[in-house]
C-alpha positions in Angstrom: -68.4 6.8 -21.5 -70.7 7.4 -24.5 -68.2 9.8 -26.2 -64.4 10.0 -26.6 -62.1 12.6 -28.2 -59.1 11.6 -30.2 -55.6 13.1 -30.2 -56.5 15.0 -33.3 -59.6 16.5 -31.6 -62.1 14.3 -33.2 -65.2 13.6 -31.1 -66.9 10.3 -31.7 -69.5 8.0 -30.1 -68.2 4.9 -28.5 -71.4 2.9 -29.3 -74.8 3.3 -30.9 -76.8 5.8 -28.8 -80.4 6.7 -28.3 -80.6 10.2 -26.9 -84.1 11.1 -25.6 -83.3 14.8 -25.2 -82.6 17.4 -27.9 -79.0 17.9 -26.9 -76.0 16.4 -25.1 -73.5 18.7 -23.3 -70.0 17.9 -22.0 -66.5 19.5 -21.6 -63.4 18.8 -23.7 -60.0 19.7 -22.1 -56.8 20.4 -24.1 -53.3 21.2 -22.7 -49.8 21.8 -23.8 -47.2 19.5 -22.2 -44.4 21.9 -22.7 -46.0 25.2 -21.4 -48.5 23.5 -19.2 -51.2 25.8 -20.7 -54.8 24.4 -20.6 -58.0 25.1 -22.4 -61.5 24.0 -21.7 -64.4 24.0 -24.2 -68.1 23.2 -23.7 -69.4 21.0 -26.4 -73.2 20.6 -27.1 -74.4 18.0 -29.5 -77.9 18.8 -30.9 -80.1 15.9 -31.9 -81.3 16.5 -35.4 -84.7 15.4 -36.7 -83.0 13.4 -39.5 -80.7 10.4 -39.1 -77.6 12.6 -39.7 -75.7 13.6 -36.6 -73.0 16.3 -36.7 -70.4 16.8 -34.2 -67.8 19.5 -33.6 -65.1 20.8 -31.3 -63.5 24.0 -30.4 -60.0 24.8 -31.6 -58.9 28.3 -32.2 -61.5 30.9 -33.2 -62.9 29.5 -36.4 -66.7 29.0 -36.6 -68.1 26.6 -39.1 -71.3 24.6 -39.8 -72.4 22.2 -42.4 -75.7 22.4 -44.3 -77.7 19.2 -43.9 -78.3 19.4 -47.6 -76.0 17.1 -49.6 -73.0 19.1 -51.0 -70.5 18.3 -53.7 -67.3 16.4 -52.5 -65.0 19.3 -53.5 -67.1 22.1 -51.9 -66.2 23.4 -48.5 -68.7 25.5 -46.4 -66.4 26.7 -43.7 -68.6 29.6 -42.6 -71.8 29.5 -40.5 -75.0 28.7 -42.5 -78.3 30.4 -42.2 -81.2 29.1 -40.1 -83.0 26.0 -41.5 -86.4 26.3 -43.0 -88.0 24.2 -40.3 -87.2 26.8 -37.8 -84.5 24.9 -36.0 -81.7 27.4 -35.1 -78.2 26.1 -35.7 -75.7 26.7 -33.0 -72.2 28.1 -33.9 -69.7 25.3 -34.0 -65.8 25.3 -34.4 -64.5 23.4 -37.4 -61.0 22.5 -38.5 -60.8 22.3 -42.3 -59.2 19.0 -43.2 -55.9 19.3 -45.0 -55.8 19.3 -48.8 -53.4 16.7 -50.2 -51.6 17.4 -53.5 -49.3 14.7 -55.0 -45.9 15.9 -56.1 -44.6 15.7 -59.7 -48.2 15.8 -61.1 -48.2 16.1 -64.9 -51.3 18.4 -65.0 -52.9 19.8 -67.0 -52.4 23.0 -65.0 -54.0 24.9 -63.4 -55.4 21.9 -61.7 -58.5 22.4 -59.4 -57.9 21.4 -55.8 -61.1 22.5 -53.9 -63.9 25.0 -54.0 -64.6 27.4 -51.1 -67.9 29.2 -50.8 -70.0 31.0 -48.2 -73.7 30.5 -47.8 -74.1 34.2 -48.0 -73.3 34.2 -51.7 -76.9 33.5 -52.3 -77.8 36.9 -51.0 -74.9 39.1 -52.1 -72.0 38.7 -54.5 -68.9 37.6 -52.7 -65.2 37.7 -53.8 -62.8 35.1 -52.6 -59.0 35.3 -52.2 -56.2 33.4 -50.6 -53.0 34.7 -48.9 -49.9 33.1 -47.5 -46.7 31.4 -48.7 -47.4 30.0 -52.2 -50.1 32.6 -53.0 -49.0 36.2 -52.4 -45.7 35.3 -50.7 -42.7 33.6 -52.2 -42.9 31.2 -53.9 -45.5 33.3 -55.6 -48.6 32.1 -57.4 -48.2 28.4 -56.7 -51.9 28.4 -55.8 -54.6 30.6 -57.2 -58.4 31.0 -56.6 -61.3 32.1 -58.8 -62.5 35.1 -57.0 -66.1 34.6 -58.0 -66.6 30.9 -57.9 -64.1 30.2 -55.1 -62.4 27.4 -57.0 -58.8 26.9 -55.8 -56.1 25.7 -58.2 -52.5 24.6 -58.2 -50.6 26.2 -61.1 -47.5 23.9 -61.4 -46.1 20.6 -60.4 -45.2 20.4 -56.7 -41.9 19.1 -55.2 -42.2 17.8 -51.7 -38.4 17.9 -51.2 -38.5 21.6 -52.0 -41.5 22.3 -49.7 -43.7 19.7 -48.0 -46.6 21.8 -46.9 -48.3 25.2 -47.3 -50.4 27.2 -44.9 -52.9 29.6 -46.6 -55.8 31.7 -45.4 -59.0 32.1 -47.4 -60.9 35.4 -47.3 -64.5 36.3 -48.3 -65.4 40.0 -49.0 -68.2 41.8 -50.7 -67.8 43.9 -53.8 -66.9 46.9 -51.7 -64.1 45.0 -50.0 -66.0 44.6 -46.7 -65.3 41.4 -44.8 -68.2 39.1 -45.1 -66.7 36.1 -43.3 -63.7 35.6 -41.0 -60.5 34.3 -42.7 -60.3 30.5 -42.6 -57.0 28.4 -42.5 -56.2 26.1 -45.3 -53.4 23.4 -45.0 -52.1 21.9 -48.1 -49.8 18.9 -47.9 -47.6 17.6 -50.8 -47.9 13.9 -51.1 -44.4 12.3 -51.5 -43.5 10.3 -54.6 -40.5 8.1 -54.9 -38.5 10.4 -57.1 -35.1 10.4 -55.2 -32.4 7.8 -55.0 -30.6 7.1 -51.8 -27.3 9.1 -51.6 -24.3 7.8 -49.7 -22.5 10.4 -47.5 -19.2 9.2 -49.1 -18.5 7.3 -52.3 -15.6 5.5 -50.6 -15.6 4.3 -47.0 -12.4 3.2 -45.3 -12.5 0.8 -42.4 -10.2 -1.8 -40.7 -10.4 -5.0 -38.9 -7.8 -7.0 -37.1 -6.7 -10.2 -38.7 -8.0 -13.3 -37.0 -11.1 -11.5 -35.8 -14.0 -13.7 -34.8 -17.3 -13.6 -36.7 -19.5 -10.8 -35.7 -16.7 -8.3 -35.2 -17.8 -4.8 -36.0 -15.9 -3.2 -39.0 -17.6 0.1 -40.0 -20.9 1.8 -40.7 -22.0 3.2 -44.1 -24.9 5.7 -44.3 -27.1 6.7 -47.2 -29.8 9.4 -47.1 -33.0 9.5 -49.1 -34.6 12.9 -49.7 -38.0 11.3 -49.9 -40.4 11.1 -47.0 -38.7 8.9 -44.4 -42.1 8.0 -42.9 -43.1 6.3 -46.1 -41.5 3.5 -48.1 -40.2 6.1 -50.5 -37.6 7.1 -47.9 -36.9 3.8 -46.2 -33.4 2.7 -47.2 -32.1 -0.9 -47.0 -28.5 -2.0 -47.5 -26.9 -5.1 -49.0 -23.5 -6.3 -50.1 -23.2 -6.7 -53.9 -19.7 -8.0 -54.3 -16.5 -8.7 -52.3 -13.0 -8.6 -53.8 -11.0 -10.8 -53.3 -13.2 -13.8 -52.5 -10.6 -15.4 -50.2 -10.8 -17.3 -48.1 -14.5 -17.1 -48.5 -16.8 -15.1 -50.8 -18.9 -13.9 -47.9 -16.4 -12.7 -45.3 -18.6 -9.7 -44.3 -22.3 -8.9 -43.9 -24.2 -5.7 -43.5 -27.2 -4.7 -41.3 -29.8 -3.9 -43.9 -31.3 -1.1 -41.8 -28.3 0.5 -39.9 -25.5 -0.1 -42.4 -23.2 -1.7 -39.9 -20.7 -4.0 -41.6 -19.5 -6.9 -39.5 -17.4 -10.1 -40.1 -19.4 -13.2 -40.8 -16.7 -15.7 -41.3 -13.3 -16.6 -39.7 -10.0 -16.7 -41.5 -8.9 -13.1 -41.9 -5.1 -13.2 -42.4 -3.2 -10.0 -43.3 -0.2 -12.1 -44.5 -2.5 -13.5 -47.2 -5.1 -10.7 -47.9 -4.3 -7.3 -46.7 -7.3 -5.4 -48.1 -10.9 -6.2 -49.2 -13.1 -4.1 -51.5 -16.8 -4.4 -50.9 -19.5 -2.9 -53.0 -22.5 -1.7 -50.9 -26.0 -1.1 -52.5 -28.6 1.1 -50.8 -32.2 0.8 -52.1 -35.4 2.6 -51.0 -38.9 1.3 -50.9 -37.7 -0.8 -48.0 -35.1 -2.6 -50.3 -37.6 -3.7 -52.9 -35.4 -4.1 -56.0 -38.4 -4.1 -58.3 -39.8 -0.7 -57.3 -37.1 0.9 -55.3 -34.3 3.2 -56.5 -30.7 2.2 -55.7 -27.2 3.6 -55.4 -23.8 2.0 -54.6 -20.7 2.9 -52.7 -17.4 1.2 -52.1 -16.1 0.1 -48.7 -12.4 -0.6 -48.5 -11.7 -2.8 -45.5 -8.0 -3.0 -44.4 -6.9 -6.1 -42.5 -4.7 -4.7 -39.7 -1.8 -6.7 -38.5 -1.6 -8.4 -35.1 1.5 -10.1 -33.8 0.6 -13.6 -34.8 4.0 -14.4 -36.3 6.9 -14.6 -33.8 10.4 -13.6 -35.2 12.7 -16.4 -36.2 16.4 -16.6 -36.7 17.5 -17.5 -40.2 20.2 -19.8 -38.8 20.7 -21.4 -35.4 24.4 -20.4 -34.9 26.4 -17.2 -35.6 30.2 -16.5 -35.2 32.4 -13.4 -34.8 35.7 -12.2 -33.4 36.8 -9.1 -31.5 40.2 -7.7 -30.6 40.8 -7.3 -26.9 40.4 -3.9 -25.3 38.0 -2.7 -28.1 34.6 -1.2 -27.3 31.6 -0.1 -29.5 32.6 -2.6 -32.1 30.0 -4.8 -34.0 31.3 -8.4 -34.0 28.3 -10.2 -35.5 25.0 -9.5 -37.3 22.0 -11.6 -36.5 19.3 -11.9 -39.2 15.7 -12.8 -38.4 12.5 -13.2 -40.4 9.1 -11.9 -39.4 6.0 -12.1 -41.6 4.2 -9.4 -39.7 3.9 -5.8 -41.1 7.4 -4.3 -41.5 8.4 -1.4 -39.4 5.6 -1.9 -36.9 5.8 -3.0 -33.3 4.7 -6.4 -34.4 7.7 -6.6 -36.7 10.4 -4.7 -34.8 12.8 -7.1 -33.2 14.1 -6.9 -29.6 17.2 -9.0 -28.8 18.3 -10.2 -25.4 21.4 -12.2 -24.3 20.1 -14.9 -22.0 23.3 -16.7 -21.2 27.1 -16.7 -21.8 27.9 -13.2 -20.8 27.7 -12.8 -17.0 30.0 -9.7 -17.0 28.0 -7.8 -19.5 30.7 -7.4 -22.2 28.2 -7.5 -25.1 24.9 -6.0 -26.1 22.6 -6.7 -29.1 21.2 -3.7 -30.7 18.5 -3.6 -33.4 19.1 -2.1 -36.8 15.9 0.0 -37.4 16.1 -0.5 -41.2 17.0 -4.2 -41.6 15.7 -5.5 -38.2 19.0 -7.3 -37.8 20.6 -7.7 -34.4 24.1 -6.2 -34.1 26.2 -7.9 -31.4 28.3 -5.0 -30.0 31.1 -4.9 -27.5 30.1 -2.5 -24.7 32.8 -3.5 -22.2 36.4 -4.3 -23.2 37.3 -8.0 -23.1 40.7 -9.3 -22.0 42.4 -12.2 -23.9 44.3 -13.2 -20.9 41.0 -13.7 -19.0 38.6 -14.9 -21.7 39.6 -16.3 -25.1 36.1 -16.9 -26.3 32.4 -16.4 -25.5 29.4 -18.6 -26.2 26.3 -16.4 -26.1 22.7 -17.5 -26.3 20.4 -14.8 -27.8 16.6 -14.7 -27.9 14.6 -12.4 -30.1 11.1 -11.1 -29.6 8.9 -8.2 -30.8 8.2 -4.9 -29.3 4.5 -5.9 -29.1 3.5 -9.0 -27.3 2.3 -12.0 -29.2 -1.4 -12.3 -30.0 -3.5 -14.5 -27.8 -2.9 -18.2 -28.5 0.4 -17.6 -30.4 3.4 -19.4 -28.9 7.1 -18.5 -29.3 9.0 -20.5 -31.9 12.0 -22.7 -31.1 13.7 -20.8 -33.8 13.5 -17.6 -31.7 16.8 -18.4 -30.0 20.3 -18.8 -31.5 23.9 -19.3 -30.4 26.7 -16.8 -31.0 30.4 -17.8 -30.8 32.8 -14.9 -30.3 36.6 -15.3 -30.4 38.8 -12.9 -28.7 42.0 -11.8 -30.5 45.2 -11.2 -28.6 46.9 -7.8 -29.2 49.9 -6.2 -27.6 48.7 -4.3 -24.6 50.6 -1.4 -23.0 52.4 -1.9 -19.7 50.7 -0.3 -16.7 51.8 0.8 -13.3 49.8 -0.9 -10.6 50.1 2.0 -8.2 49.2 5.0 -10.2 49.5 7.7 -8.7 52.3 6.5 -6.4 53.0 8.7 -3.3 56.2 8.6 -1.3 57.3 10.9 1.6 60.8 12.1 2.4 62.6 15.1 3.8 63.8 17.8 1.4 67.5 18.3 0.9 68.4 14.6 0.4 71.8 14.4 -1.4 72.1 13.6 -5.1 72.0 9.9 -6.0 69.7 8.9 -3.1 67.5 6.0 -4.2 63.9 7.0 -3.5 61.8 4.1 -4.7 61.2 1.5 -7.5 58.4 2.5 -9.8 57.9 -0.6 -11.9 55.2 -1.5 -14.5 53.4 -4.7 -15.3 53.0 -6.1 -18.8 49.5 -7.6 -19.1 50.6 -9.8 -22.0 51.3 -12.9 -20.0 51.6 -15.1 -23.1 54.2 -12.8 -24.8 57.9 -12.7 -23.7 58.5 -8.9 -23.8 60.9 -6.6 -22.0 59.8 -3.3 -20.4 62.0 -0.2 -20.4 61.5 3.0 -18.5 62.1 6.7 -19.2 61.1 10.1 -17.9 58.1 11.8 -19.5 57.8 14.8 -17.2 60.3 16.0 -14.6 59.8 19.8 -14.3 62.8 20.5 -12.1 64.9 17.7 -13.5 65.5 16.4 -10.0 65.0 12.6 -10.7 66.6 9.8 -12.5 65.0 6.4 -13.4 66.8 3.1 -14.2 65.7 2.1 -17.7 65.5 -1.6 -16.9 64.1 -2.0 -13.4 62.4 1.4 -12.8 64.5 2.4 -9.8 64.2 6.2 -9.1 67.0 8.2 -7.5 67.7 11.9 -7.1 69.6 13.8 -9.7 69.6 17.0 -7.7 68.8 18.3 -4.3 65.0 18.4 -3.7 63.9 21.8 -2.3 60.4 22.1 -0.8 60.5 25.8 -1.3 60.9 25.5 -5.0 58.4 26.9 -7.5 57.8 23.4 -8.8 56.3 22.3 -5.5 52.5 22.5 -5.1 51.2 21.9 -1.6 54.5 20.2 -0.6 54.2 17.7 -3.4 56.5 17.3 -6.4 55.0 15.4 -9.3 56.8 13.5 -12.1 55.5 11.3 -14.9 57.3 8.2 -16.2 56.9 6.1 -19.3 57.0 2.3 -19.5 57.3 0.8 -23.0 57.5 -2.8 -24.2 59.2 -4.2 -27.3 56.1 -5.8 -28.8 54.9 -5.4 -32.4 53.7 -2.7 -32.5 55.3 -1.3 -29.3 53.0 -0.2 -26.6 53.6 2.1 -23.7 51.9 3.3 -20.5 52.5 6.2 -18.1 52.7 6.4 -14.4 52.7 9.4 -12.0 55.0 9.6 -9.0 54.2 12.1 -6.3 56.9 13.0 -3.7 55.7 14.6 -0.5 58.6 16.7 0.8 58.9 17.1 4.6 60.2 20.5 5.5 63.5 21.0 7.2 64.8 24.3 8.7 66.9 25.4 5.7 65.6 29.0 5.3 66.4 31.9 7.7 63.6 34.4 8.5 63.5 37.7 6.7 62.6 41.0 8.6 59.5 42.9 7.5 59.0 45.7 6.7 62.0 47.0 4.9 61.2 50.7 5.4 59.4 52.7 8.1 59.2 56.2 9.6 59.1 57.4 13.2 59.0 60.8 14.9 62.3 62.4 16.0 61.0 62.4 19.6 59.8 59.3 21.4 56.1 58.8 21.2 53.6 56.1 20.8 54.1 55.6 17.0 56.6 52.8 17.3 57.3 50.6 14.3 55.7 47.1 14.3 58.1 44.5 12.8 57.6 40.9 12.0 59.4 38.2 10.0 58.7 36.0 6.9 60.1 32.4 6.7 59.8 30.2 3.6 59.7 27.1 5.9 56.6 25.8 7.6 55.8 24.9 11.1 57.6 24.0 13.3 60.6 25.7 11.6 59.1 29.2 11.7 57.9 31.3 14.7 58.0 32.2 17.4 60.8 34.5 16.4 63.4 36.3 18.4 64.2 40.0 17.4 67.5 41.4 18.6 69.7 44.5 18.0 73.3 43.8 17.3 76.0 45.0 19.7 78.1 46.5 16.9 77.9 49.3 16.2 77.1 50.6 19.6 75.0 53.5 18.4 72.3 51.0 17.3 71.6 49.9 20.9 72.1 53.5 22.1 69.5 55.0 19.8 67.0 52.1 19.4 65.3 49.5 21.3 63.2 46.4 20.4 60.2 45.3 22.5 58.6 41.9 22.0 54.8 41.8 21.4 54.2 38.1 20.8 55.8 35.2 19.0 55.6 36.8 15.6 55.7 40.6 16.2 57.9 43.1 18.0 58.2 46.9 18.2 61.1 49.1 17.2 61.2 52.5 18.9 63.7 55.3 19.8 65.6 54.9 23.0 66.9 58.5 23.1 64.8 61.6 23.7 65.7 63.3 20.4 67.2 62.0 17.2 68.0 64.3 14.3 65.8 63.9 11.3 67.2 61.7 8.6 67.2 58.1 7.2 68.8 55.5 9.4 69.8 51.9 8.6 68.9 49.8 11.7 70.1 46.2 11.7 67.9 43.7 13.4 68.7 40.0 13.9 65.8 37.6 13.6 66.0 33.9 14.8 63.4 31.2 14.1 62.3 28.2 16.2 63.7 25.5 14.0 65.9 22.6 15.0 68.6 23.9 14.8 67.4 27.5 14.7 68.5 29.8 11.9 69.2 33.6 12.2 69.5 36.4 9.8 70.4 40.1 10.3 68.3 42.4 8.1 68.4 46.2 7.6 65.3 48.3 8.1 65.5 51.9 6.7 63.9 54.2 9.3 63.0 57.8 8.4 63.1 60.0 11.4 61.1 63.2 10.9 59.6 66.1 12.9 56.0 65.4 13.8 52.9 67.5 14.4 50.7 67.3 17.5 48.9 64.2 16.1 52.2 62.3 15.8 52.3 62.5 12.0 55.3 63.6 10.0 55.1 67.2 8.6 55.8 67.9 4.9 58.9 69.8 5.6 59.9 67.2 8.1 59.5 64.5 5.5 61.7 66.4 3.1 64.3 67.0 5.8 64.2 63.4 6.7 65.1 62.6 3.1 68.6 64.1 3.8 68.2 67.8 2.6 69.2 70.8 4.8 67.3 74.1 5.1 69.5 75.9 2.6 69.0 73.2 0.0 65.3 73.4 0.4 65.3 77.2 0.0 67.5 76.9 -3.1 65.1 74.4 -4.7 62.1 76.7 -4.1 63.9 79.7 -5.7 64.8 77.6 -8.7 61.1 76.6 -9.1 60.0 80.2 -8.9 62.5 81.4 -11.5 61.6 78.6 -13.9 57.9 79.5 -13.6 58.8 83.2 -14.3 60.8 82.3 -17.4 57.9 80.2 -18.8 55.5 83.0 -18.2 57.7 85.6 -20.0 58.2 83.2 -22.9 54.5 82.8 -23.3 53.9 86.6 -23.2 56.6 87.1 -25.8 55.1 84.5 -28.1 51.7 86.0 -28.0 53.1 89.5 -28.7 55.0 88.2 -31.7 52.0 86.4 -33.0 50.0 89.7 -32.7 52.7 91.6 -34.7 52.7 89.1 -37.4 48.9 89.5 -37.9 49.0 93.3 -37.8 52.0 93.8 -40.3 51.0 94.2 -43.9 52.8 92.7 -46.9 54.9 95.0 -49.0 53.6 93.5 -52.3 50.3 93.6 -54.0 48.0 90.7 -52.7 47.0 89.8 -56.2 50.7 89.4 -57.1 51.5 87.3 -54.1 53.2 84.2 -55.4 53.2 82.2 -52.2 50.0 80.4 -53.2 50.9 80.1 -56.9 52.8 77.5 -58.8 56.0 78.7 -60.4 57.4 76.9 -63.4 61.3 76.7 -63.5 61.9 73.9 -66.0 61.7 75.9 -69.1 65.2 76.8 -70.3 65.3 79.1 -73.4 68.1 80.6 -75.3 68.2 83.9 -73.4 66.5 87.2 -73.9 67.4 87.4 -77.6 65.5 84.1 -78.4 62.4 84.8 -76.2 59.6 87.2 -76.7 60.0 88.9 -73.3 59.3 92.4 -72.3 62.8 93.3 -70.9 61.7 96.8 -70.0 60.1 95.4 -66.9 63.6 94.5 -65.6 65.0 98.0 -66.2 64.8 100.9 -63.8 61.6 102.9 -64.5 62.1 106.5 -65.6 59.2 107.9 -63.6 58.4 107.2 -59.9 55.1 109.0 -59.7 52.9 105.9 -60.2 54.9 104.2 -57.4 54.7 107.1 -55.0 51.0 107.5 -55.6 50.2 104.0 -54.4 48.8 103.4 -50.9 51.3 102.4 -48.3 52.0 98.7 -48.2 50.8 98.0 -51.8 53.6 97.3 -54.2 54.3 95.2 -57.3 57.2 92.8 -57.4 58.5 94.3 -60.6 58.8 97.9 -59.3 61.7 99.6 -57.8 61.5 100.0 -54.0 61.0 103.5 -52.7 63.8 104.8 -50.5 67.5 104.6 -50.3 69.0 101.6 -52.1 71.5 99.5 -50.2 75.1 99.8 -51.3 76.6 96.4 -51.9 80.3 96.1 -51.7 82.2 95.8 -55.0 83.5 92.3 -55.3 86.3 91.2 -57.6 85.5 89.5 -60.8 87.3 86.3 -59.8 86.7 85.8 -56.0 89.0 83.7 -53.9 87.5 80.4 -52.9 87.9 81.2 -49.3 85.6 84.3 -49.6 82.4 82.3 -50.2 81.5 82.3 -46.5 82.4 86.0 -46.2 80.2 86.8 -49.3 77.2 85.1 -47.7 77.8 86.8 -44.3 78.1 90.3 -45.9 74.9 89.8 -47.9 73.1 88.8 -44.7 74.4 91.9 -42.9 73.4 94.1 -45.8 69.9 92.7 -45.7 69.5 93.1 -42.0 70.7 96.8 -42.2 68.4 97.6 -45.1 65.4 99.6 -43.7 63.4 98.9 -46.9 63.8 95.1 -46.7 60.8 93.2 -45.5 60.9 91.2 -42.3 62.4 87.7 -42.3 58.9 86.0 -42.2 57.7 88.0 -45.3 58.1 87.4 -49.0 61.5 88.8 -50.2 61.7 90.7 -53.4 64.6 89.5 -55.7 63.4 90.4 -59.2 64.6 94.0 -59.1 68.4 94.3 -58.9 68.8 98.0 -59.1 71.6 99.9 -61.0 75.3 99.2 -60.9 75.0 95.5 -60.0 78.4 94.0 -59.6 77.1 90.7 -61.1 76.4 92.3 -64.4 73.8 91.1 -66.9 73.1 87.4 -67.1 73.0 87.7 -70.9 76.7 88.5 -70.8 77.5 84.8 -70.4 78.4 83.5 -73.8 79.1 79.9 -74.6 81.3 81.0 -77.5 83.6 83.2 -75.5 87.3 82.9 -75.8 89.6 81.2 -73.3 90.7 84.3 -71.6 88.7 83.5 -68.6 90.4 81.1 -66.1 88.1 78.6 -64.3 90.8 76.6 -62.6 89.9 78.1 -59.2 86.7 76.1 -59.2 88.8 73.0 -58.4 89.6 74.6 -55.0 85.9 75.1 -54.0 85.3 71.6 -52.8 83.3 68.6 -54.0 80.1 70.6 -54.5 81.7 72.5 -57.4 83.4 69.5 -58.9 81.0 69.1 -61.7 81.3 72.7 -62.7 85.1 72.6 -62.5 85.1 69.5 -64.8 83.0 71.4 -67.4 85.0 74.7 -67.5 88.3 74.1 -66.0 89.7 71.6 -68.5 91.5 73.9 -71.0 91.5 73.6 -74.7 91.3 69.8 -74.8 87.9 69.9 -73.0 
């Protein structure tokens, strides 16, 4: 192959060529790996007459050519040139303008020329140049500028690659009228990176951990620093190193760091948390590939925590422990076992686990761990008995929750002996057979020995006596011997008693010793009572009714017996021979062993209540009989065989006349109630229609009257006494509307004539006086009704009582008041005041 094309589209000759023809033609193919799009371009290379050879390739739609005349280094001729003077016609070729590189952080002076762009048509016509794109007419604005006449392109200020690494502009050429002279051409400007940024760590402090005892090369953590400079150049290539390590124990170089990745690993053995729990390592990151002379640096701190592993087995602080425990006590701590563990406290590597490996085959003890102190608490979980074991020799082993690290062996100090002494205490006597059950027949006589309910004292090494007493005997049927526990009956045992549950009587007894302090135990005795035939059967039901004529509604009867089988049914039902009327009127028919039927023997029996005796006999050995009375109501029945209402009443013992009399009384009672209700409503209506005889505004029923003011009489008070006198004229009274009156006016009409009474009435006439006044009021047509307000303030003329003002405290002793002593105890006070004579 004479020619090759590079990845950037550059076509070059593979060797020195001698081409006899004027041109060489071949095809260049380009494709996109992602979209699979493909382009083909025909390339023709013209052989020039001079020694200079130009090549080109097609990319996009830009056409460009170079003048064979030597041009300045900063001048670009991106557009097609005119035909050469020797008549050789240039073919259109596609050019890619090489990118323009601008260093960042340039110090100027600004504007600083970058390149000059010109068209070969500017020799014929004036051309104006312009640029567009980001950095020219788009934000950031005016970073680049161009001289419109000369085509010189400038940068106006320092560039920052970290702000923007490249710019894509388009150059335009137009004439003075704004007409396009050349097609726009692309310009690529790249900002050349300078080392102006230090590496920056993602964190100022990194935290990592590594197990103690780790082997060299164990990964610890990774630190990362970023450099804003170009990572493809040395400016952005960061390298790491460890500056210092604190503490420097057991070696000053316990860790190393990968200079490129920042991975920190162990480099030496000897990490021991019990000696050094934490390391502080200063990490330095430097760009320029770690060149300390030219690169920029930054530091961060890595805190490496040495994590604990179980490399220290727990050890008892002493080889033997001792404790004591009272017998029959549980959940009691008898000894505390102390251990020492150098691992991290309150971690699985430190938490102790205790286990009894020998000396306690019955499981009386357990060793629990105190979560705070890590001590082992030997606890009694099952009661011990002094009479069986007076002491225990335990062997306890301690370990951790986490297994020991690889290569670590258990210490001989991880086991210890525990001696526990058992203390003897006074134990309560107990009944070996509790609950004890015995069986016997009910009704055994008083004083019968039932059984011996004795207790055992577990204190074999103490000489103690046991005494017995009753604790619970609901029916008070039993007696127990205080010394030997023999139980006998104190009353007859009855199976049918309320104290019996399911044929069993239960009593509780107490056994107490004479130890210090005394102890007692309880035992329950259950007596199963076997039934005997001691209860006669009772007839059921006690009452029934039947029609007065024989029919199918016979009475079903049965019996109830408090005993149990076989002392109950089948039963025998019989009618007694005396009186003879029972067997004449009634008959009993057996249905089965428990039921029979009672029915009428005669064709008709008068309605009424009959007491029918029936004898019931059970099947016990010996059998018991009992005669019971059943009250049978015989009544007339309807067609369905049911008693009628009248018949039921008649059956109760009442004749037809009595029934009629009761019905008449009921009717009369209802009539009286109805008349009373009508009379009450009429009276209520009259009360509402009758008007008061006084003026409503002077009605005193709703006013408060004051009676406690006692003056010296009319002469000492400023009262208008004319209101109490008889008015001279009656016209103003007669002119009033009916029913409207004042209480101080004289009534219109005839005045009642009151009987003249003696001045000194006889004591016996008080009752007559009151009765006469009552009759006068009732006969007075002008008096209001009894339920209206009575008028008392106008007395009329010729009153027999006279004026109240005639009473004078200074009157002479002509008046005799001794008769007041005869008026009874109610006038005793008045008699004492006036009936005493001169000495009073």
